FILO-688917 format. One line per field, with one value per residue: residue number from 0; residue in one letter; y, z, x of N, C-alpha, C in turn. Coordinates in nm, 2 decimals. Layout:
N
num	[NUM | ...]
residu	[A | ...]
nY	[Y | ...]
nZ	[Z | ...]
nX	[X | ...]
caY	[Y | ...]
caZ	[Z | ...]
caX	[X | ...]
cY	[Y | ...]
cZ	[Z | ...]
cX	[X | ...]
//
This chain:
155
num	[0 | 1 | 2 | 3 | 4 | 5 | 6 | 7 | 8 | 9 | 10 | 11 | 12 | 13 | 14 | 15 | 16 | 17 | 18 | 19 | 20 | 21 | 22 | 23 | 24 | 25 | 26 | 27 | 28 | 29 | 30 | 31 | 32 | 33 | 34 | 35 | 36 | 37 | 38 | 39 | 40 | 41 | 42 | 43 | 44 | 45 | 46 | 47 | 48 | 49 | 50 | 51 | 52 | 53 | 54 | 55 | 56 | 57 | 58 | 59 | 60 | 61 | 62 | 63 | 64 | 65 | 66 | 67 | 68 | 69 | 70 | 71 | 72 | 73 | 74 | 75 | 76 | 77 | 78 | 79 | 80 | 81 | 82 | 83 | 84 | 85 | 86 | 87 | 88 | 89 | 90 | 91 | 92 | 93 | 94 | 95 | 96 | 97 | 98 | 99 | 100 | 101 | 102 | 103 | 104 | 105 | 106 | 107 | 108 | 109 | 110 | 111 | 112 | 113 | 114 | 115 | 116 | 117 | 118 | 119 | 120 | 121 | 122 | 123 | 124 | 125 | 126 | 127 | 128 | 129 | 130 | 131 | 132 | 133 | 134 | 135 | 136 | 137 | 138 | 139 | 140 | 141 | 142 | 143 | 144 | 145 | 146 | 147 | 148 | 149 | 150 | 151 | 152 | 153 | 154]
residu	[X | X | X | X | X | X | X | X | X | X | X | X | X | X | X | X | X | X | X | X | X | X | X | X | X | X | X | X | X | X | X | X | X | X | X | X | X | X | X | X | X | X | X | X | X | X | X | X | X | X | X | X | X | X | X | X | X | X | X | X | X | X | X | X | X | X | X | X | X | X | X | X | X | X | X | X | X | X | X | X | X | X | X | X | X | X | X | X | X | X | X | X | X | X | X | X | X | X | X | X | X | X | X | X | X | X | X | X | X | X | X | X | X | X | X | X | X | X | X | X | X | X | X | X | X | X | X | X | X | X | X | X | X | X | X | X | X | X | X | X | X | X | X | X | X | X | X | X | X | X | X | X | X | X | X]
nY	[-2.77 | -2.94 | -3.19 | -3.06 | -2.78 | -2.77 | -2.82 | -2.61 | -2.38 | -2.39 | -2.40 | -2.10 | -2.00 | -2.04 | -1.92 | -1.67 | -1.64 | -1.69 | -1.43 | -1.24 | -1.32 | -1.22 | -0.99 | -0.90 | -0.94 | -0.73 | -0.52 | -0.55 | -0.57 | -0.27 | -0.15 | -0.24 | -0.09 | 0.19 | 0.20 | 0.19 | 0.42 | 0.62 | 0.70 | 0.81 | 1.01 | 1.16 | 1.21 | 1.37 | 1.58 | 1.68 | 1.76 | 1.95 | 2.12 | 2.17 | 2.34 | 2.56 | 2.68 | 2.75 | 2.91 | 3.23 | 3.28 | 3.29 | 3.10 | 2.80 | 2.47 | 2.15 | 1.86 | 1.54 | 1.37 | 1.12 | 0.92 | 0.66 | 0.38 | 0.33 | 0.48 | 0.76 | 1.12 | 1.42 | 1.74 | 2.10 | 2.33 | 2.67 | 2.94 | 2.84 | 2.82 | 2.65 | 2.32 | 1.98 | 1.73 | 1.40 | 1.29 | 1.04 | 0.77 | 0.83 | 1.10 | 1.44 | 1.77 | 2.09 | 2.29 | 2.57 | 2.64 | 2.67 | 2.59 | 2.32 | 2.23 | 2.24 | 2.05 | 1.81 | 1.79 | 1.78 | 1.53 | 1.35 | 1.37 | 1.27 | 1.02 | 0.91 | 0.90 | 0.74 | 0.51 | 0.45 | 0.43 | 0.20 | 0.03 | 0.01 | -0.11 | -0.34 | -0.45 | -0.51 | -0.66 | -0.89 | -0.95 | -1.03 | -1.26 | -1.43 | -1.46 | -1.57 | -1.84 | -1.94 | -2.01 | -2.15 | -2.39 | -2.42 | -2.48 | -2.75 | -2.87 | -2.90 | -3.05 | -3.28 | -3.37 | -3.40 | -3.62 | -3.80 | -3.83 | -3.91 | -4.16 | -4.29 | -4.30 | -4.48 | -4.70]
nZ	[2.12 | 1.85 | 1.56 | 1.30 | 1.36 | 1.49 | 1.25 | 1.08 | 1.24 | 1.17 | 0.94 | 0.90 | 1.05 | 0.86 | 0.64 | 0.73 | 0.78 | 0.53 | 0.42 | 0.56 | 0.47 | 0.23 | 0.24 | 0.33 | 0.13 | -0.05 | 0.10 | 0.07 | -0.19 | -0.24 | -0.05 | -0.16 | -0.42 | -0.35 | -0.19 | -0.43 | -0.56 | -0.37 | -0.41 | -0.63 | -0.62 | -0.45 | -0.57 | -0.81 | -0.66 | -0.55 | -0.76 | -0.85 | -0.66 | -0.66 | -0.91 | -0.84 | -0.64 | -0.83 | -1.00 | -1.17 | -1.14 | -1.36 | -1.39 | -1.51 | -1.52 | -1.54 | -1.62 | -1.61 | -1.79 | -1.77 | -1.98 | -2.08 | -1.86 | -1.76 | -1.98 | -2.05 | -2.13 | -2.17 | -2.08 | -2.07 | -1.86 | -1.81 | -1.63 | -1.55 | -1.57 | -1.55 | -1.51 | -1.66 | -1.53 | -1.48 | -1.44 | -1.43 | -1.61 | -1.86 | -1.89 | -1.90 | -1.72 | -1.75 | -1.52 | -1.30 | -1.13 | -0.83 | -0.79 | -0.86 | -0.68 | -0.45 | -0.52 | -0.55 | -0.32 | -0.15 | -0.26 | -0.18 | 0.12 | 0.11 | 0.02 | 0.25 | 0.44 | 0.39 | 0.35 | 0.62 | 0.73 | 0.59 | 0.70 | 0.96 | 0.94 | 0.82 | 1.06 | 1.19 | 1.05 | 1.03 | 1.31 | 1.33 | 1.16 | 1.29 | 1.55 | 1.43 | 1.32 | 1.56 | 1.69 | 1.50 | 1.57 | 1.83 | 1.80 | 1.70 | 1.84 | 2.07 | 1.97 | 1.93 | 2.18 | 2.30 | 2.15 | 2.24 | 2.49 | 2.46 | 2.33 | 2.56 | 2.75 | 2.65 | 2.62]
nX	[-2.31 | -2.33 | -2.28 | -2.44 | -2.46 | -2.18 | -2.03 | -2.13 | -2.04 | -1.76 | -1.74 | -1.85 | -1.63 | -1.41 | -1.50 | -1.49 | -1.20 | -1.10 | -1.22 | -1.03 | -0.80 | -0.81 | -0.86 | -0.59 | -0.43 | -0.52 | -0.42 | -0.17 | -0.12 | -0.18 | -0.01 | 0.23 | 0.23 | 0.20 | 0.46 | 0.61 | 0.54 | 0.62 | 0.89 | 0.92 | 0.78 | 0.93 | 1.16 | 1.05 | 0.98 | 1.24 | 1.36 | 1.20 | 1.23 | 1.49 | 1.51 | 1.36 | 1.52 | 1.73 | 1.62 | 1.56 | 1.82 | 1.99 | 2.16 | 2.29 | 2.14 | 2.23 | 2.08 | 1.93 | 1.71 | 1.46 | 1.36 | 1.27 | 1.24 | 1.57 | 1.67 | 1.79 | 1.82 | 2.04 | 1.99 | 2.01 | 1.92 | 1.76 | 1.66 | 1.38 | 1.05 | 0.84 | 0.69 | 0.64 | 0.43 | 0.35 | 0.04 | -0.10 | -0.26 | -0.19 | -0.17 | -0.05 | 0.05 | 0.13 | 0.28 | 0.32 | 0.63 | 0.61 | 0.32 | 0.38 | 0.54 | 0.39 | 0.16 | 0.33 | 0.40 | 0.17 | 0.08 | 0.32 | 0.25 | 0.00 | 0.05 | 0.22 | 0.05 | -0.14 | 0.02 | 0.10 | -0.17 | -0.24 | -0.04 | -0.16 | -0.39 | -0.31 | -0.19 | -0.41 | -0.56 | -0.38 | -0.39 | -0.66 | -0.66 | -0.50 | -0.66 | -0.88 | -0.79 | -0.68 | -0.92 | -1.07 | -0.90 | -0.95 | -1.25 | -1.21 | -1.04 | -1.22 | -1.43 | -1.33 | -1.21 | -1.48 | -1.58 | -1.41 | -1.46 | -1.73 | -1.69 | -1.54 | -1.74 | -1.92 | -1.81]
caY	[-2.78 | -3.10 | -3.24 | -2.95 | -2.66 | -2.77 | -2.81 | -2.46 | -2.30 | -2.44 | -2.32 | -1.98 | -1.93 | -2.06 | -1.79 | -1.53 | -1.65 | -1.64 | -1.30 | -1.18 | -1.35 | -1.16 | -0.82 | -0.87 | -0.94 | -0.62 | -0.44 | -0.57 | -0.47 | -0.15 | -0.10 | -0.23 | 0.02 | 0.31 | 0.20 | 0.20 | 0.55 | 0.71 | 0.74 | 0.88 | 1.17 | 1.23 | 1.24 | 1.45 | 1.68 | 1.71 | 1.81 | 2.10 | 2.23 | 2.22 | 2.42 | 2.67 | 2.74 | 2.81 | 3.01 | 3.35 | 3.33 | 3.31 | 2.99 | 2.69 | 2.34 | 2.03 | 1.74 | 1.38 | 1.33 | 0.98 | 0.88 | 0.52 | 0.28 | 0.31 | 0.55 | 0.90 | 1.24 | 1.54 | 1.86 | 2.22 | 2.40 | 2.81 | 3.04 | 2.76 | 2.87 | 2.58 | 2.18 | 1.91 | 1.63 | 1.29 | 1.28 | 0.92 | 0.76 | 0.90 | 1.26 | 1.53 | 1.86 | 2.18 | 2.35 | 2.66 | 2.58 | 2.68 | 2.50 | 2.18 | 2.17 | 2.20 | 1.96 | 1.71 | 1.78 | 1.71 | 1.40 | 1.29 | 1.36 | 1.14 | 0.85 | 0.87 | 0.90 | 0.58 | 0.39 | 0.46 | 0.36 | 0.07 | -0.07 | -0.02 | -0.18 | -0.47 | -0.54 | -0.55 | -0.80 | -1.00 | -1.02 | -1.10 | -1.38 | -1.50 | -1.51 | -1.68 | -1.95 | -1.98 | -2.00 | -2.28 | -2.50 | -2.47 | -2.57 | -2.88 | -2.97 | -2.91 | -3.17 | -3.41 | -3.40 | -3.43 | -3.75 | -3.88 | -3.84 | -3.99 | -4.32 | -4.33 | -4.30 | -4.57 | -4.83]
caZ	[1.97 | 1.78 | 1.41 | 1.19 | 1.45 | 1.48 | 1.10 | 1.02 | 1.30 | 1.15 | 0.79 | 0.90 | 1.08 | 0.76 | 0.53 | 0.79 | 0.76 | 0.38 | 0.40 | 0.62 | 0.39 | 0.11 | 0.28 | 0.35 | 0.01 | -0.11 | 0.16 | 0.07 | -0.31 | -0.20 | 0.00 | -0.29 | -0.53 | -0.28 | -0.19 | -0.54 | -0.60 | -0.29 | -0.43 | -0.76 | -0.60 | -0.39 | -0.66 | -0.86 | -0.56 | -0.50 | -0.88 | -0.86 | -0.53 | -0.73 | -1.00 | -0.77 | -0.61 | -0.94 | -1.08 | -1.17 | -1.09 | -1.48 | -1.38 | -1.63 | -1.46 | -1.61 | -1.58 | -1.67 | -1.80 | -1.77 | -2.12 | -2.03 | -1.78 | -1.77 | -2.08 | -2.01 | -2.21 | -2.07 | -2.11 | -2.00 | -1.82 | -1.74 | -1.62 | -1.57 | -1.48 | -1.50 | -1.53 | -1.68 | -1.44 | -1.51 | -1.35 | -1.45 | -1.73 | -1.99 | -1.87 | -1.87 | -1.72 | -1.73 | -1.36 | -1.25 | -1.02 | -0.70 | -0.78 | -0.89 | -0.58 | -0.36 | -0.57 | -0.52 | -0.14 | -0.11 | -0.29 | -0.10 | 0.22 | 0.09 | 0.01 | 0.32 | 0.55 | 0.31 | 0.42 | 0.77 | 0.74 | 0.53 | 0.79 | 1.09 | 0.86 | 0.79 | 1.14 | 1.28 | 0.98 | 1.10 | 1.42 | 1.33 | 1.08 | 1.39 | 1.63 | 1.36 | 1.34 | 1.70 | 1.68 | 1.43 | 1.63 | 1.94 | 1.78 | 1.64 | 1.95 | 2.16 | 1.91 | 1.93 | 2.32 | 2.32 | 2.08 | 2.30 | 2.61 | 2.43 | 2.33 | 2.68 | 2.83 | 2.57 | 2.62]
caX	[-2.26 | -2.34 | -2.32 | -2.45 | -2.42 | -2.04 | -1.99 | -2.18 | -1.97 | -1.64 | -1.77 | -1.86 | -1.48 | -1.32 | -1.54 | -1.42 | -1.06 | -1.09 | -1.23 | -0.94 | -0.67 | -0.81 | -0.83 | -0.46 | -0.37 | -0.57 | -0.36 | -0.02 | -0.09 | -0.19 | 0.13 | 0.33 | 0.20 | 0.23 | 0.58 | 0.69 | 0.54 | 0.68 | 1.01 | 0.89 | 0.73 | 1.04 | 1.25 | 1.02 | 0.98 | 1.35 | 1.40 | 1.11 | 1.28 | 1.63 | 1.49 | 1.30 | 1.66 | 1.83 | 1.53 | 1.60 | 1.99 | 2.04 | 2.26 | 2.23 | 2.12 | 2.25 | 1.98 | 1.93 | 1.57 | 1.44 | 1.27 | 1.20 | 1.32 | 1.71 | 1.71 | 1.82 | 1.87 | 2.09 | 1.93 | 2.07 | 1.81 | 1.79 | 1.54 | 1.27 | 0.93 | 0.72 | 0.73 | 0.53 | 0.42 | 0.26 | -0.07 | -0.15 | -0.37 | -0.12 | -0.20 | 0.07 | 0.00 | 0.23 | 0.26 | 0.43 | 0.71 | 0.53 | 0.20 | 0.41 | 0.60 | 0.28 | 0.11 | 0.39 | 0.41 | 0.02 | 0.07 | 0.35 | 0.19 | -0.12 | 0.12 | 0.28 | -0.03 | -0.20 | 0.10 | 0.07 | -0.31 | -0.22 | 0.02 | -0.23 | -0.51 | -0.25 | -0.16 | -0.55 | -0.61 | -0.30 | -0.44 | -0.79 | -0.63 | -0.45 | -0.75 | -0.95 | -0.71 | -0.69 | -1.09 | -1.10 | -0.84 | -1.00 | -1.38 | -1.17 | -1.00 | -1.33 | -1.51 | -1.22 | -1.22 | -1.64 | -1.58 | -1.34 | -1.55 | -1.87 | -1.64 | -1.52 | -1.87 | -2.00 | -1.72]
cY	[-2.93 | -3.08 | -3.08 | -2.82 | -2.65 | -2.71 | -2.65 | -2.35 | -2.28 | -2.35 | -2.16 | -1.90 | -1.94 | -1.96 | -1.68 | -1.54 | -1.60 | -1.49 | -1.21 | -1.17 | -1.25 | -1.00 | -0.81 | -0.87 | -0.82 | -0.51 | -0.44 | -0.53 | -0.35 | -0.07 | -0.09 | -0.12 | 0.14 | 0.33 | 0.23 | 0.35 | 0.66 | 0.78 | 0.84 | 1.01 | 1.23 | 1.30 | 1.37 | 1.60 | 1.75 | 1.80 | 1.95 | 2.17 | 2.28 | 2.33 | 2.54 | 2.73 | 2.80 | 2.93 | 3.17 | 3.39 | 3.35 | 3.17 | 2.86 | 2.55 | 2.26 | 1.92 | 1.64 | 1.37 | 1.17 | 0.96 | 0.76 | 0.47 | 0.29 | 0.38 | 0.71 | 0.99 | 1.33 | 1.63 | 1.97 | 2.33 | 2.55 | 2.90 | 2.96 | 2.80 | 2.79 | 2.42 | 2.10 | 1.76 | 1.53 | 1.28 | 1.14 | 0.92 | 0.84 | 1.02 | 1.33 | 1.68 | 1.96 | 2.27 | 2.47 | 2.60 | 2.55 | 2.59 | 2.33 | 2.14 | 2.18 | 2.08 | 1.82 | 1.69 | 1.72 | 1.55 | 1.29 | 1.28 | 1.26 | 1.01 | 0.83 | 0.82 | 0.77 | 0.50 | 0.36 | 0.37 | 0.22 | -0.03 | -0.10 | -0.13 | -0.31 | -0.56 | -0.57 | -0.67 | -0.92 | -1.07 | -1.10 | -1.23 | -1.48 | -1.55 | -1.62 | -1.81 | -2.03 | -2.05 | -2.16 | -2.40 | -2.54 | -2.55 | -2.71 | -2.95 | -2.99 | -3.04 | -3.30 | -3.46 | -3.44 | -3.58 | -3.83 | -3.92 | -3.94 | -4.15 | -4.37 | -4.39 | -4.45 | -4.71 | -4.90]
cZ	[1.91 | 1.64 | 1.31 | 1.26 | 1.43 | 1.33 | 1.03 | 1.10 | 1.26 | 1.01 | 0.79 | 0.93 | 0.95 | 0.66 | 0.59 | 0.77 | 0.60 | 0.36 | 0.45 | 0.53 | 0.29 | 0.13 | 0.30 | 0.23 | -0.05 | -0.04 | 0.12 | -0.06 | -0.30 | -0.18 | -0.07 | -0.39 | -0.48 | -0.26 | -0.32 | -0.59 | -0.52 | -0.34 | -0.54 | -0.72 | -0.55 | -0.48 | -0.77 | -0.78 | -0.54 | -0.66 | -0.91 | -0.79 | -0.60 | -0.85 | -0.95 | -0.70 | -0.72 | -1.01 | -1.08 | -1.16 | -1.23 | -1.46 | -1.46 | -1.55 | -1.58 | -1.55 | -1.68 | -1.70 | -1.82 | -1.89 | -2.08 | -1.91 | -1.82 | -1.90 | -2.05 | -2.13 | -2.13 | -2.16 | -2.02 | -1.99 | -1.76 | -1.76 | -1.64 | -1.49 | -1.46 | -1.55 | -1.57 | -1.59 | -1.50 | -1.41 | -1.35 | -1.60 | -1.85 | -2.00 | -1.82 | -1.84 | -1.69 | -1.58 | -1.35 | -1.15 | -0.90 | -0.69 | -0.82 | -0.76 | -0.44 | -0.39 | -0.52 | -0.36 | -0.11 | -0.14 | -0.18 | 0.04 | 0.24 | 0.09 | 0.13 | 0.47 | 0.49 | 0.37 | 0.52 | 0.80 | 0.71 | 0.66 | 0.92 | 1.07 | 0.89 | 0.92 | 1.21 | 1.19 | 1.01 | 1.21 | 1.42 | 1.26 | 1.20 | 1.49 | 1.56 | 1.35 | 1.45 | 1.72 | 1.62 | 1.51 | 1.74 | 1.94 | 1.75 | 1.76 | 2.06 | 2.09 | 1.93 | 2.09 | 2.34 | 2.27 | 2.18 | 2.46 | 2.59 | 2.42 | 2.46 | 2.75 | 2.76 | 2.59 | 2.76]
cX	[-2.25 | -2.35 | -2.33 | -2.43 | -2.25 | -1.97 | -2.03 | -2.08 | -1.82 | -1.63 | -1.78 | -1.70 | -1.40 | -1.37 | -1.47 | -1.28 | -1.03 | -1.10 | -1.09 | -0.82 | -0.69 | -0.82 | -0.66 | -0.37 | -0.43 | -0.47 | -0.24 | 0.00 | -0.08 | -0.08 | 0.20 | 0.33 | 0.23 | 0.40 | 0.67 | 0.64 | 0.58 | 0.82 | 1.00 | 0.86 | 0.82 | 1.12 | 1.21 | 1.03 | 1.13 | 1.41 | 1.33 | 1.18 | 1.44 | 1.63 | 1.41 | 1.44 | 1.73 | 1.73 | 1.54 | 1.75 | 2.02 | 2.14 | 2.20 | 2.27 | 2.14 | 2.15 | 1.97 | 1.77 | 1.54 | 1.34 | 1.21 | 1.26 | 1.45 | 1.76 | 1.70 | 1.87 | 1.92 | 2.02 | 2.02 | 1.96 | 1.86 | 1.71 | 1.41 | 1.15 | 0.83 | 0.80 | 0.64 | 0.54 | 0.29 | 0.18 | -0.14 | -0.25 | -0.31 | -0.14 | -0.09 | 0.00 | 0.11 | 0.18 | 0.35 | 0.53 | 0.63 | 0.44 | 0.28 | 0.46 | 0.50 | 0.22 | 0.16 | 0.42 | 0.29 | 0.04 | 0.17 | 0.33 | 0.05 | -0.05 | 0.17 | 0.17 | -0.10 | -0.11 | 0.10 | -0.05 | -0.30 | -0.15 | -0.05 | -0.34 | -0.44 | -0.21 | -0.29 | -0.60 | -0.53 | -0.36 | -0.57 | -0.76 | -0.60 | -0.57 | -0.87 | -0.92 | -0.73 | -0.85 | -1.10 | -1.04 | -0.90 | -1.15 | -1.29 | -1.11 | -1.13 | -1.41 | -1.44 | -1.24 | -1.40 | -1.61 | -1.51 | -1.39 | -1.69 | -1.81 | -1.60 | -1.63 | -1.94 | -1.92 | -1.71]
//
């Protein structure tokens, strides 16, 4: 490994490192979005399950609806058969309670599974980053050692 070959190898390793770092940032962003979404799904699922337990009992349920962040409205519900769920992109769909529970449980399972997969991918990416950084350092160190040997042999 001399001259251009050495430089090409270092450039290739640095490009690989940039790719790994970019992948790491993407994974961290996806993880942050999923971690924000998971509590929302759990809260909605708990609310639907609470309504299911009160269904057909004739019992009135007092709830606080979130209108926007930190703004809530109080409501009294009785014999609720359906709920409206936000699906995203400003789309709201009405579901029967049983279907809403199934949908929210599926979304929670997907979210949890995705978080686990992202964690594994993130660990693998971190390991790849470490290995690449060590490889870059070794190539540099090898070059420095070779230059010292050449200088000592020429002196």
